[in-house]
Structures are given as structure tokens and as C-alpha cells.
KOLMAR-347587 format. One record per residue (C-alpha): residue number from 1; residue in one letter; x, y, z. Coordinates in Angstrom, 2 decimals. Each point is the difference from the previous one (the first is absolute). Layout:
# residues N
+-------+------+---------+---------+---------+
| marvo | semi |      c1 |      c2 |      c3 |
+-------+------+---------+---------+---------+
|   NUM |    A |       X |       Y |       Z |
...
+-------+------+---------+---------+---------+
***
This chain:
# residues 415
+-------+------+---------+---------+---------+
| marvo | semi |      c1 |      c2 |      c3 |
+-------+------+---------+---------+---------+
|     1 |    X |    0.00 |   -0.11 |   -0.10 |
|     2 |    X |    1.35 |    3.39 |   -1.06 |
|     3 |    X |   -0.82 |    3.46 |    1.25 |
|     4 |    X |    1.27 |    1.73 |   -3.40 |
|     5 |    X |    2.20 |    2.86 |   -0.41 |
|     6 |    X |   -2.35 |    2.74 |    1.06 |
|     7 |    X |   -3.09 |   -0.30 |    2.65 |
|     8 |    X |   -2.22 |    2.19 |    2.14 |
|     9 |    X |   -1.60 |   -0.53 |    3.04 |
|    10 |    X |   -3.50 |    1.05 |   -0.47 |
|    11 |    X |   -3.29 |   -0.45 |    1.88 |
|    12 |    X |   -2.40 |    1.69 |    2.02 |
|    13 |    X |   -1.62 |   -0.24 |    3.58 |
|    14 |    X |   -3.58 |   -0.74 |   -1.24 |
|    15 |    X |    0.71 |   -2.35 |   -2.80 |
|    16 |    X |   -1.94 |    2.05 |   -2.54 |
|    17 |    X |    2.65 |    1.59 |   -2.11 |
|    18 |    X |    1.69 |   -3.20 |   -1.76 |
|    19 |    X |   -1.20 |    0.70 |   -3.52 |
|    20 |    X |    0.72 |    3.83 |    0.44 |
|    21 |    X |    3.74 |   -0.96 |    1.22 |
|    22 |    X |    0.61 |   -2.83 |   -2.65 |
|    23 |    X |   -1.09 |    2.57 |   -2.83 |
|    24 |    X |    2.90 |    2.29 |    0.79 |
|    25 |    X |    2.22 |   -2.82 |   -0.48 |
|    26 |    X |   -1.58 |   -0.88 |   -3.30 |
|    27 |    X |    0.40 |    3.71 |   -1.27 |
|    28 |    X |    4.08 |   -0.30 |    0.87 |
|    29 |    X |   -0.38 |   -3.36 |   -1.69 |
|    30 |    X |   -1.30 |    1.90 |   -2.96 |
|    31 |    X |    3.14 |    2.47 |   -0.06 |
|    32 |    X |    2.32 |   -3.14 |   -0.16 |
|    33 |    X |    0.91 |   -0.92 |    3.61 |
|    34 |    X |   -1.07 |   -3.00 |    1.85 |
|    35 |    X |   -0.87 |    0.48 |    3.95 |
|    36 |    X |   -1.09 |   -2.91 |    1.82 |
|    37 |    X |   -2.70 |    0.61 |    2.43 |
|    38 |    X |    0.27 |   -1.13 |    3.72 |
|    39 |    X |   -3.20 |    0.71 |    1.97 |
|    40 |    X |    1.03 |    0.42 |    3.52 |
|    41 |    X |   -1.75 |    0.39 |    3.40 |
|    42 |    X |    1.60 |   -0.14 |    3.39 |
|    43 |    X |   -1.36 |   -1.95 |    3.10 |
|    44 |    X |   -0.21 |    3.12 |    1.74 |
|    45 |    X |   -2.42 |    1.25 |   -2.97 |
|    46 |    X |   -2.10 |   -3.17 |    0.11 |
|    47 |    X |   -0.60 |    0.39 |    3.86 |
|    48 |    X |   -0.96 |    3.67 |   -0.21 |
|    49 |    X |   -2.38 |   -0.46 |   -3.07 |
|    50 |    X |   -1.01 |   -3.40 |    1.10 |
|    51 |    X |    0.48 |   -1.33 |   -3.51 |
|    52 |    X |    1.96 |   -3.35 |   -0.81 |
|    53 |    X |    2.86 |   -1.11 |   -2.30 |
|    54 |    X |   -2.35 |   -1.84 |   -1.91 |
|    55 |    X |   -1.99 |    2.93 |   -1.18 |
|    56 |    X |    2.94 |    1.82 |   -1.21 |
|    57 |    X |    0.65 |   -3.17 |   -2.24 |
|    58 |    X |   -3.35 |    0.16 |   -1.26 |
|    59 |    X |    0.44 |    3.82 |   -0.79 |
|    60 |    X |    3.16 |   -0.88 |   -1.97 |
|    61 |    X |   -1.41 |   -3.02 |   -1.91 |
|    62 |    X |   -3.13 |    1.93 |   -0.88 |
|    63 |    X |    1.81 |    2.80 |   -1.28 |
|    64 |    X |    2.52 |   -1.94 |   -2.26 |
|    65 |    X |   -3.11 |   -1.95 |   -1.21 |
|    66 |    X |   -1.86 |    3.30 |   -0.67 |
|    67 |    X |    2.90 |    1.76 |   -1.86 |
|    68 |    X |    1.34 |   -3.40 |   -1.73 |
|    69 |    X |    3.29 |    0.54 |    1.50 |
|    70 |    X |    2.36 |   -2.70 |   -1.34 |
|    71 |    X |    3.11 |    0.82 |    1.84 |
|    72 |    X |    1.05 |   -1.32 |    3.40 |
|    73 |    X |   -1.47 |    1.64 |    3.25 |
|    74 |    X |    0.15 |   -0.74 |    3.50 |
|    75 |    X |   -1.37 |    0.60 |    3.76 |
|    76 |    X |    2.30 |    0.73 |    2.58 |
|    77 |    X |   -0.38 |   -0.92 |    3.54 |
|    78 |    X |    1.58 |    3.40 |    1.03 |
|    79 |    X |    2.22 |    0.26 |    3.00 |
|    80 |    X |   -0.78 |   -3.47 |    1.43 |
|    81 |    X |    1.55 |   -1.90 |    3.12 |
|    82 |    X |   -0.43 |   -3.42 |    1.21 |
|    83 |    X |   -2.50 |    1.35 |    2.38 |
|    84 |    X |   -2.50 |    0.88 |   -2.72 |
|    85 |    X |    1.03 |   -1.67 |   -3.22 |
|    86 |    X |   -2.41 |   -3.07 |    0.32 |
|    87 |    X |   -2.98 |    2.13 |   -1.42 |
|    88 |    X |    1.74 |    0.87 |   -3.21 |
|    89 |    X |    1.47 |   -3.39 |   -0.99 |
|    90 |    X |   -2.69 |   -0.91 |   -2.15 |
|    91 |    X |   -0.63 |    3.09 |   -1.85 |
|    92 |    X |    3.29 |    1.61 |   -0.40 |
|    93 |    X |    2.80 |   -0.73 |   -2.36 |
|    94 |    X |    2.29 |    2.90 |    0.96 |
|    95 |    X |    1.12 |    0.29 |    3.75 |
|    96 |    X |    1.77 |    2.82 |    1.39 |
|    97 |    X |    1.99 |   -1.19 |    2.73 |
|    98 |    X |    0.36 |    2.77 |    2.45 |
|    99 |    X |    2.76 |   -0.34 |    2.53 |
|   100 |    X |    0.64 |    3.45 |    1.17 |
|   101 |    X |   -0.77 |   -0.79 |    3.57 |
|   102 |    X |    2.70 |   -2.61 |    0.24 |
|   103 |    X |    2.79 |    2.48 |   -1.03 |
|   104 |    X |    2.39 |    0.63 |    2.84 |
|   105 |    X |   -1.27 |   -2.84 |    1.92 |
|   106 |    X |    3.51 |   -2.06 |    0.77 |
|   107 |    X |   -0.20 |   -3.58 |   -1.14 |
|   108 |    X |    1.76 |   -2.62 |    2.02 |
|   109 |    X |    3.65 |    0.29 |    0.59 |
|   110 |    X |    0.51 |   -3.27 |   -2.21 |
|   111 |    X |   -1.29 |    1.29 |   -2.94 |
|   112 |    X |    1.93 |    3.12 |   -0.14 |
|   113 |    X |    3.16 |   -2.29 |    0.45 |
|   114 |    X |   -1.24 |   -2.16 |   -3.02 |
|   115 |    X |   -0.60 |    3.36 |   -2.06 |
|   116 |    X |    3.53 |    0.99 |    0.78 |
|   117 |    X |    1.40 |   -3.58 |   -1.06 |
|   118 |    X |   -1.98 |   -0.36 |   -2.90 |
|   119 |    X |    0.98 |    3.64 |   -1.35 |
|   120 |    X |    3.66 |   -0.08 |    0.17 |
|   121 |    X |    0.44 |    0.17 |   -3.94 |
|   122 |    X |   -2.05 |    3.50 |    0.17 |
|   123 |    X |    2.57 |    1.29 |    2.52 |
|   124 |    X |    1.86 |    3.06 |   -1.43 |
|   125 |    X |   -0.75 |    2.46 |   -2.94 |
|   126 |    X |   -3.42 |   -0.59 |   -1.51 |
|   127 |    X |   -0.20 |    1.34 |   -3.37 |
|   128 |    X |   -3.43 |    0.39 |   -1.77 |
|   129 |    X |    0.23 |    0.71 |   -3.63 |
|   130 |    X |   -1.46 |    3.70 |   -0.92 |
|   131 |    X |    0.75 |    1.38 |    3.69 |
|   132 |    X |    3.42 |    2.08 |    0.39 |
|   133 |    X |   -0.34 |   -0.05 |    3.77 |
|   134 |    X |    2.18 |   -2.43 |    1.62 |
|   135 |    X |   -1.89 |   -2.33 |    2.62 |
|   136 |    X |    2.01 |   -2.24 |    2.59 |
|   137 |    X |   -1.37 |   -3.15 |    2.06 |
|   138 |    X |    1.56 |   -0.81 |    3.21 |
|   139 |    X |   -1.00 |   -2.42 |    2.55 |
|   140 |    X |   -1.13 |    2.71 |    2.25 |
|   141 |    X |   -2.31 |    1.27 |   -2.77 |
|   142 |    X |   -1.39 |   -3.20 |   -0.68 |
|   143 |    X |   -0.57 |   -0.35 |    3.44 |
|   144 |    X |   -2.16 |    3.25 |    0.02 |
|   145 |    X |   -1.83 |   -1.06 |   -2.95 |
|   146 |    X |   -0.69 |   -3.68 |    1.36 |
|   147 |    X |   -1.09 |    1.83 |    3.32 |
|   148 |    X |   -2.28 |    2.25 |   -1.95 |
|   149 |    X |   -1.36 |   -1.83 |   -2.73 |
|   150 |    X |    0.72 |   -3.92 |    0.39 |
|   151 |    X |   -3.43 |   -0.56 |    2.14 |
|   152 |    X |   -2.09 |    1.97 |   -2.55 |
|   153 |    X |    1.26 |   -2.24 |   -2.91 |
|   154 |    X |   -0.34 |   -3.13 |    2.15 |
|   155 |    X |   -3.76 |    0.87 |    0.55 |
|   156 |    X |   -0.54 |    0.98 |   -3.85 |
|   157 |    X |    1.50 |   -3.80 |   -0.62 |
|   158 |    X |   -2.61 |   -1.38 |    2.76 |
|   159 |    X |   -2.73 |    1.95 |   -1.46 |
|   160 |    X |    0.81 |   -1.01 |   -3.84 |
|   161 |    X |    0.18 |   -3.72 |    0.94 |
|   162 |    X |   -3.16 |    0.23 |    1.78 |
|   163 |    X |   -1.72 |    1.46 |   -3.06 |
|   164 |    X |    1.68 |   -2.40 |   -2.20 |
|   165 |    X |   -1.21 |   -2.98 |    2.02 |
|   166 |    X |   -3.51 |    1.35 |    0.22 |
|   167 |    X |   -0.23 |    0.63 |   -3.68 |
|   168 |    X |    0.68 |   -3.88 |   -0.62 |
|   169 |    X |    2.06 |    0.78 |   -3.20 |
|   170 |    X |   -2.04 |    3.04 |   -1.46 |
|   171 |    X |    2.78 |    2.60 |   -0.78 |
|   172 |    X |   -0.09 |    3.64 |    1.17 |
|   173 |    X |    2.24 |    2.98 |   -0.01 |
|   174 |    X |    2.05 |    0.89 |    3.05 |
|   175 |    X |    0.41 |    3.66 |    0.96 |
|   176 |    X |    2.15 |    1.04 |    2.90 |
|   177 |    X |   -0.88 |    3.41 |    1.93 |
|   178 |    X |    2.48 |    1.73 |    2.01 |
|   179 |    X |   -1.18 |    3.40 |   -0.61 |
|   180 |    X |   -1.69 |    1.24 |    3.05 |
|   181 |    X |    2.92 |    0.50 |    2.48 |
|   182 |    X |    2.05 |    3.03 |    0.68 |
|   183 |    X |    3.00 |   -0.12 |   -1.79 |
|   184 |    X |    0.90 |   -0.90 |   -3.78 |
|   185 |    X |    1.99 |   -3.06 |   -0.49 |
|   186 |    X |    3.36 |    0.72 |   -1.42 |
|   187 |    X |    1.64 |   -1.91 |   -3.12 |
|   188 |    X |    1.84 |   -2.24 |    2.01 |
|   189 |    X |   -2.95 |   -0.72 |    2.40 |
|   190 |    X |   -2.29 |   -0.44 |   -3.20 |
|   191 |    X |    2.47 |   -2.61 |   -1.53 |
|   192 |    X |    0.43 |   -1.73 |    3.34 |
|   193 |    X |   -4.00 |   -0.32 |    0.33 |
|   194 |    X |   -0.35 |   -1.53 |   -3.70 |
|   195 |    X |    2.86 |   -2.64 |    1.18 |
|   196 |    X |   -1.91 |   -0.79 |    3.01 |
|   197 |    X |   -3.01 |   -0.42 |   -1.86 |
|   198 |    X |    1.48 |   -2.00 |   -2.33 |
|   199 |    X |    1.23 |   -2.22 |    2.61 |
|   200 |    X |   -3.58 |   -0.43 |    1.26 |
|   201 |    X |   -0.87 |   -1.27 |   -3.64 |
|   202 |    X |   -2.33 |    2.96 |   -0.70 |
|   203 |    X |   -0.45 |    0.36 |   -3.87 |
|   204 |    X |   -0.81 |    3.53 |    0.87 |
|   205 |    X |   -1.41 |    2.24 |   -2.67 |
|   206 |    X |   -0.31 |    3.29 |    1.07 |
|   207 |    X |    1.44 |    1.47 |    3.34 |
|   208 |    X |   -1.20 |    3.34 |    1.53 |
|   209 |    X |    3.04 |    1.70 |    1.93 |
|   210 |    X |   -0.30 |    3.22 |    1.87 |
|   211 |    X |    1.20 |    3.00 |   -1.88 |
|   212 |    X |    0.99 |    3.55 |    1.05 |
|   213 |    X |   -2.79 |    2.65 |    0.72 |
|   214 |    X |   -3.64 |   -0.38 |    1.14 |
|   215 |    X |   -2.75 |   -1.98 |   -1.96 |
|   216 |    X |   -2.87 |    1.35 |    1.62 |
|   217 |    X |   -3.50 |   -1.40 |   -0.87 |
|   218 |    X |   -2.01 |    1.83 |   -2.83 |
|   219 |    X |    2.62 |    2.72 |   -0.49 |
|   220 |    X |    3.22 |    0.54 |   -1.93 |
|   221 |    X |    3.73 |   -1.29 |    0.92 |
|   222 |    X |    1.26 |    2.38 |    2.55 |
|   223 |    X |    3.99 |   -0.27 |    0.00 |
|   224 |    X |    3.13 |    0.70 |   -1.95 |
|   225 |    X |   -0.67 |   -0.94 |   -3.69 |
|   226 |    X |    3.95 |   -0.40 |   -0.55 |
|   227 |    X |    0.55 |   -2.19 |    2.79 |
|   228 |    X |   -3.07 |   -2.15 |   -0.78 |
|   229 |    X |    1.39 |   -0.11 |   -3.73 |
|   230 |    X |    3.61 |   -1.40 |    1.59 |
|   231 |    X |   -1.58 |   -2.65 |    2.16 |
|   232 |    X |   -2.30 |   -1.08 |   -2.59 |
|   233 |    X |    2.68 |   -0.38 |   -2.80 |
|   234 |    X |    2.19 |   -1.92 |    2.68 |
|   235 |    X |   -2.59 |   -2.43 |    0.81 |
|   236 |    X |   -0.77 |   -0.59 |   -3.66 |
|   237 |    X |    3.58 |   -0.92 |   -0.47 |
|   238 |    X |    0.18 |   -2.00 |    3.44 |
|   239 |    X |   -2.88 |   -2.18 |   -1.17 |
|   240 |    X |    1.69 |   -0.73 |   -3.14 |
|   241 |    X |    3.03 |   -0.73 |    1.55 |
|   242 |    X |   -1.66 |   -2.15 |    2.59 |
|   243 |    X |   -1.79 |   -2.03 |   -2.68 |
|   244 |    X |    3.17 |   -1.16 |   -1.64 |
|   245 |    X |    1.60 |   -0.80 |    3.34 |
|   246 |    X |   -2.75 |   -1.74 |    2.27 |
|   247 |    X |   -1.88 |   -1.63 |   -3.27 |
|   248 |    X |   -3.15 |    2.10 |    0.89 |
|   249 |    X |   -3.00 |    0.07 |   -2.77 |
|   250 |    X |    1.24 |    2.10 |   -2.89 |
|   251 |    X |   -3.06 |    2.06 |   -0.03 |
|   252 |    X |    0.47 |    1.17 |    3.85 |
|   253 |    X |   -0.83 |    3.83 |   -0.08 |
|   254 |    X |   -0.60 |    2.59 |    2.32 |
|   255 |    X |   -3.54 |    1.04 |    1.43 |
|   256 |    X |   -0.92 |    3.31 |    1.21 |
|   257 |    X |   -2.75 |   -0.39 |    2.77 |
|   258 |    X |   -0.37 |    2.78 |    2.34 |
|   259 |    X |   -2.16 |    2.89 |   -0.58 |
|   260 |    X |   -2.72 |   -0.08 |   -2.97 |
|   261 |    X |    1.34 |    3.01 |   -1.94 |
|   262 |    X |    3.51 |    0.45 |   -1.10 |
|   263 |    X |   -0.20 |    2.64 |   -2.56 |
|   264 |    X |    3.24 |    1.68 |    0.36 |
|   265 |    X |    2.32 |   -3.12 |   -0.19 |
|   266 |    X |   -1.94 |   -1.96 |   -2.74 |
|   267 |    X |    1.93 |    1.62 |   -2.54 |
|   268 |    X |    3.24 |   -0.98 |    1.82 |
|   269 |    X |   -1.21 |   -3.53 |    0.11 |
|   270 |    X |   -1.03 |    0.00 |   -3.50 |
|   271 |    X |    3.29 |    1.55 |   -0.89 |
|   272 |    X |    2.10 |   -2.55 |    1.63 |
|   273 |    X |   -1.84 |   -3.38 |   -0.77 |
|   274 |    X |    0.10 |    0.99 |   -3.62 |
|   275 |    X |    3.75 |    0.89 |    0.13 |
|   276 |    X |    0.70 |   -3.42 |    1.48 |
|   277 |    X |   -2.68 |   -1.88 |   -1.73 |
|   278 |    X |   -1.53 |   -1.03 |    3.54 |
|   279 |    X |   -3.50 |   -0.78 |    1.15 |
|   280 |    X |   -2.15 |    1.80 |    2.72 |
|   281 |    X |   -2.77 |   -0.87 |    2.30 |
|   282 |    X |   -2.28 |    3.07 |    1.40 |
|   283 |    X |   -2.76 |   -0.35 |    2.57 |
|   284 |    X |   -2.77 |    2.77 |   -0.66 |
|   285 |    X |   -2.96 |   -1.62 |    1.54 |
|   286 |    X |   -0.90 |    2.52 |    2.74 |
|   287 |    X |   -0.39 |    2.77 |   -2.21 |
|   288 |    X |   -3.27 |   -1.52 |   -1.56 |
|   289 |    X |   -2.09 |    0.63 |    2.93 |
|   290 |    X |    0.97 |    3.55 |   -0.39 |
|   291 |    X |   -1.31 |    0.02 |   -3.45 |
|   292 |    X |   -3.46 |   -1.54 |    0.95 |
|   293 |    X |   -0.41 |    3.13 |    2.41 |
|   294 |    X |    1.12 |    2.43 |   -2.54 |
|   295 |    X |   -2.49 |   -1.76 |   -2.54 |
|   296 |    X |   -2.71 |    0.52 |    2.54 |
|   297 |    X |    0.48 |    3.54 |    0.65 |
|   298 |    X |    0.05 |    0.69 |   -3.91 |
|   299 |    X |   -3.24 |   -1.86 |   -0.37 |
|   300 |    X |   -1.46 |    2.78 |    2.09 |
|   301 |    X |   -3.44 |   -0.31 |    2.04 |
|   302 |    X |   -0.14 |   -3.30 |    1.92 |
|   303 |    X |    3.69 |   -0.97 |   -0.92 |
|   304 |    X |    1.30 |    3.36 |    1.23 |
|   305 |    X |   -2.05 |   -0.43 |    3.21 |
|   306 |    X |    1.46 |   -3.30 |    0.44 |
|   307 |    X |    3.66 |    1.44 |   -0.47 |
|   308 |    X |   -0.70 |    2.69 |    2.55 |
|   309 |    X |   -1.23 |   -2.24 |    2.44 |
|   310 |    X |    2.98 |   -2.38 |    0.00 |
|   311 |    X |    2.37 |    3.12 |    0.41 |
|   312 |    X |   -2.29 |    1.05 |    2.82 |
|   313 |    X |    0.19 |   -3.33 |    1.65 |
|   314 |    X |    3.66 |   -0.52 |   -0.87 |
|   315 |    X |    0.82 |    3.55 |    1.68 |
|   316 |    X |   -1.50 |   -0.83 |    3.26 |
|   317 |    X |    1.95 |   -3.17 |    0.29 |
|   318 |    X |    3.25 |    1.12 |   -1.41 |
|   319 |    X |    1.74 |   -1.35 |    2.96 |
|   320 |    X |   -1.17 |   -3.48 |   -0.06 |
|   321 |    X |    0.23 |   -0.21 |   -3.85 |
|   322 |    X |    3.55 |    1.17 |   -0.10 |
|   323 |    X |    1.66 |   -1.96 |    2.59 |
|   324 |    X |    0.44 |   -3.04 |   -1.94 |
|   325 |    X |    1.90 |    2.09 |   -2.59 |
|   326 |    X |    2.14 |    2.18 |    2.25 |
|   327 |    X |    3.08 |   -0.78 |   -2.10 |
|   328 |    X |   -1.32 |    0.43 |   -3.25 |
|   329 |    X |   -2.02 |    3.27 |    0.23 |
|   330 |    X |    0.71 |    3.60 |    1.09 |
|   331 |    X |   -3.22 |    2.23 |    0.50 |
|   332 |    X |    0.16 |    3.54 |    0.91 |
|   333 |    X |   -3.18 |    0.13 |    1.91 |
|   334 |    X |   -0.16 |    3.74 |   -0.10 |
|   335 |    X |   -0.38 |   -0.28 |   -3.95 |
|   336 |    X |   -2.77 |   -2.21 |    0.17 |
|   337 |    X |   -3.39 |    1.74 |   -1.02 |
|   338 |    X |   -2.77 |   -0.19 |    2.47 |
|   339 |    X |   -2.93 |   -2.22 |   -1.16 |
|   340 |    X |   -2.50 |    2.86 |    0.34 |
|   341 |    X |    2.07 |    1.72 |   -2.67 |
|   342 |    X |    0.40 |   -3.18 |   -2.09 |
|   343 |    X |   -4.08 |   -0.16 |    0.25 |
|   344 |    X |    0.08 |    3.09 |   -2.23 |
|   345 |    X |    2.11 |   -1.12 |   -2.47 |
|   346 |    X |   -0.96 |   -1.06 |   -3.64 |
|   347 |    X |    1.13 |   -2.96 |   -1.81 |
|   348 |    X |    2.82 |    1.45 |   -1.57 |
|   349 |    X |    1.12 |    1.62 |    3.00 |
|   350 |    X |    0.13 |   -3.25 |    1.77 |
|   351 |    X |    1.69 |   -2.04 |   -2.69 |
|   352 |    X |    2.69 |    2.66 |   -0.47 |
|   353 |    X |    0.86 |    0.14 |    3.61 |
|   354 |    X |    0.38 |   -3.91 |   -0.28 |
|   355 |    X |    1.22 |   -1.00 |   -3.21 |
|   356 |    X |    3.81 |   -0.21 |    0.01 |
|   357 |    X |    0.86 |    2.88 |   -2.27 |
|   358 |    X |    2.79 |    1.42 |    1.71 |
|   359 |    X |    0.24 |    3.37 |   -1.83 |
|   360 |    X |   -3.80 |    0.68 |    0.18 |
|   361 |    X |   -0.61 |    3.07 |    2.30 |
|   362 |    X |   -2.91 |   -2.06 |    1.98 |
|   363 |    X |    1.91 |   -3.24 |    0.73 |
|   364 |    X |    0.46 |   -0.59 |    3.36 |
|   365 |    X |    2.27 |   -3.13 |    0.85 |
|   366 |    X |   -1.14 |   -0.02 |    3.84 |
|   367 |    X |   -3.78 |   -0.50 |   -1.31 |
|   368 |    X |    1.14 |   -2.72 |   -2.23 |
|   369 |    X |    2.08 |   -1.78 |    2.77 |
|   370 |    X |   -3.14 |    0.11 |    2.34 |
|   371 |    X |   -2.26 |   -1.41 |   -2.50 |
|   372 |    X |    2.65 |   -2.49 |   -1.05 |
|   373 |    X |   -0.14 |   -1.70 |    3.60 |
|   374 |    X |   -3.63 |    0.60 |    0.06 |
|   375 |    X |   -1.32 |   -2.87 |   -2.07 |
|   376 |    X |   -1.10 |   -1.60 |    3.57 |
|   377 |    X |   -2.78 |    2.52 |   -0.34 |
|   378 |    X |   -1.27 |   -0.98 |   -3.32 |
|   379 |    X |    0.21 |   -3.70 |    1.15 |
|   380 |    X |   -2.23 |    0.75 |    3.06 |
|   381 |    X |   -2.54 |    1.62 |   -2.13 |
|   382 |    X |   -0.31 |   -3.51 |   -1.70 |
|   383 |    X |   -2.84 |   -0.26 |   -2.71 |
|   384 |    X |   -0.32 |    3.71 |    0.03 |
|   385 |    X |    3.33 |    0.69 |   -1.30 |
|   386 |    X |    0.18 |   -3.21 |   -2.39 |
|   387 |    X |   -3.64 |    1.22 |   -1.40 |
|   388 |    X |    1.83 |    3.51 |   -0.79 |
|   389 |    X |    2.85 |   -1.71 |   -1.54 |
|   390 |    X |   -2.29 |   -1.80 |   -2.34 |
|   391 |    X |   -2.40 |    2.89 |   -0.54 |
|   392 |    X |    2.77 |    2.15 |   -1.28 |
|   393 |    X |    2.30 |   -2.48 |   -1.42 |
|   394 |    X |    0.42 |    1.60 |   -3.45 |
|   395 |    X |    1.73 |    3.08 |    1.48 |
|   396 |    X |    1.96 |   -1.98 |    2.61 |
|   397 |    X |    1.54 |   -2.19 |   -2.36 |
|   398 |    X |    0.81 |    2.61 |   -2.29 |
|   399 |    X |    2.08 |    1.58 |    2.58 |
|   400 |    X |    1.62 |   -3.17 |    1.25 |
|   401 |    X |    1.38 |   -1.01 |   -3.57 |
|   402 |    X |    1.17 |    3.56 |   -0.76 |
|   403 |    X |    1.77 |    0.22 |    3.52 |
|   404 |    X |    2.01 |   -3.57 |   -0.62 |
|   405 |    X |    0.80 |    1.01 |   -3.71 |
|   406 |    X |    0.42 |    3.90 |   -0.02 |
|   407 |    X |    1.72 |    0.43 |    3.37 |
|   408 |    X |    1.74 |   -3.38 |    0.50 |
|   409 |    X |    0.84 |   -1.78 |   -3.24 |
|   410 |    X |    0.72 |    2.71 |   -2.11 |
|   411 |    X |    2.57 |    1.65 |    2.41 |
|   412 |    X |    1.64 |   -3.39 |    0.26 |
|   413 |    X |   -0.21 |   -1.17 |   -3.49 |
|   414 |    X |    0.66 |    3.44 |   -1.74 |
|   415 |    X |   -2.91 |   -0.61 |   -2.50 |
+-------+------+---------+---------+---------+
***
């Protein structure tokens, strides 16, 4: 099972936008570029919305059938662990194995000693073709890397083997996620991590490391683009070298998870993957829910009232809603409009404030981030919200397709 060179993590909180999302990938295919869709939804999102992985599979299958999509497609068990993977086993064929919580937890001393003993041939200067910087591996550095990452890669191996056993011969795509941590991995750390994953016999096809800067939910990358460029380019070259050294799958590629919108770094990513003829996996699913709310606002009347209700409730519960996302949002509460003011807005004002067009004078990233984490409010509205999605599906689906194609894919693929 091969993920393909370019792939996009798509999907939505409420399983209603499958065809609209896939239509965007059809449009880029018509421009001569094939991007493989991966419907992804995390265990946390399923719990909040009270949905199931089976519903995500149904959404993907129905969209593929309706649009007669004849390329591969996948359903991702997003950010799973041994604690929650069982419910995904029968419905997913892509597993994002998240081991960030195990980074920094020291392994047993004997495992560190084995790591050093088995890595003697790598002691000394590490030459990575294409990178001018000089790197050196010492026993002390190996001890530090093992202390930091060995437990995490061992856990990845446990999860991979458990999934493989449960799926009883049915193939799947393994992805390793290490992005939700404080510090970016250095080139030497990433090289060693890949060696450890190879030692666990994981045929990893995509890896999500931590990059410099902040990847906040729903808004643009915040950081130093030049430093990101350096890290991303070095990671591409490290992976290329690790494939040769450790015998990892030749289609192993980088994945960028965190945040939903990465507009300012898409051109950098696109330039570098074209320069080195490499693939990429991008996750964008969280942005779809915001396009639903934008579409409701643009629909006016009943739809606009629903969008206003969602904001009013989210504003009243902002501390509760933001708590699970404190590391990936930055909201200036003083810049949030009061619900009484929002109630006076028309559909254009609401959608212009929410839609991610950074240079638009009415765009408010604080408003957008609060609504991003406010999907729990819509979930609690139940059938009332779902009925609104279905009633105003035409305008909502147009927004969803336009967002993925115009704001994400075109920036990345330089169409």
C-alpha cells in the first residue's frame, strides 16, 4: 500500500463535506497534479462530536463513489495511541501513531547501552549529502538522544505491531507524529529517530517532526520563515540519507500537521519539494468546520442566526473551549468582538471577519481561533446544526471547495 507522492489530510468535524473536499482535489488533478486524499479525524474530535470512525469511512466512500474518484484514498486514525486505537482498526487504513507524550521519558538503562553498542559505526562525523553543516555523533550525544527519544520509538513499535496483528494481514499506511512537543528535532536527532524506527521494523511512509515557530489552529504560521526553510530543507535531506542508510521505504516523506492554515510557508514547502523532487503530506482538516460557519453566515437569515448563536455560546465558554488547545492557540481576548455587536452584523461582515484572508481589513484572527475550538458548541446543538448544514449545503460546499483549492493547494503547488 503506497500513499503516493503528494497527499492531503482532509475531513470535517460533522462528516458532511466529503464531496466538497474531494472536488478540490479533482480540480488540482485537472491541472495535472495528483494529490491523494486522506480523511482524518482524531479520537478527541470523535469524542466531542460523538461520532465514530465508521462514519468517517462512510463519508469518504460515498464521496469517492459520487465523484467517481479512481485514485487511491485513505481514512486516517489520527493521533492514536494504544489507549484508543481499537475503535479505528476496522475502518481505517492510515494510522497516525502519536508518541509525543513519550518523548523525554527515559527508557531502561540497558536499552541505552544497547543503543550505544549497536551504533558504534555511526560515531564520528555524520555527512548528510546536500547539507554543508558538519554534524558529529558521540556516545554522549547518543545517550542524550536515547534518553529523549528511545521510549517514544519503542512505543511506536508497540502500537504498529498491535495494529498489524489486529488487522490480520490487511495493509495500512503508518505515520509517526512527533510534532506536538516544545522543541524542533535537530538533523542528527531526526536521523537517529529514523534509525530507531527502522530498528522497530516500522515501514513508516510519513513522519511529522516539530518545526520552529508556532502552528496555531486556524491561522497562519507564526515564526521565522528563513529558519523554517533551513529546517525543512535539512529534514528533506536527512530523510533521503536515512532511507539509504537504514533501508526505510523509498517513498518516506515529511508531514506537516500542526495548525490548519500554513499560508506563508506553503510557497517555501512547494519550492523545496520541487527542488528535490520529494513528496509531502499536509493536514488541513480543521479548517473545514470554519468554512461551514462562514457558509452559514453568507447564507443569511436562518444560517446567519445559527452562526451568531455559535459565536455567542463560544464566547461565553471560551475558557472551557480553549483549555484543551492552549499550546496551539493565541487569542487576545480584548480583540474579541462582544456577542451583542456580532448580533448586529450582516452575513458579509461575519464571513469577512472569520474567513482567513490575512490582508482583509475585517479579518480577525482572534475571532477565527475562538470559533475554531468552538465546534463543541455546534455539536451540542445536534440536529439543529446538522439541519442547517443540509439546508444551506450549496453555499457551504462552495466555500469548502474554494478554501482548500484556492488558499491551500494553489499556494503549495504554484498553479
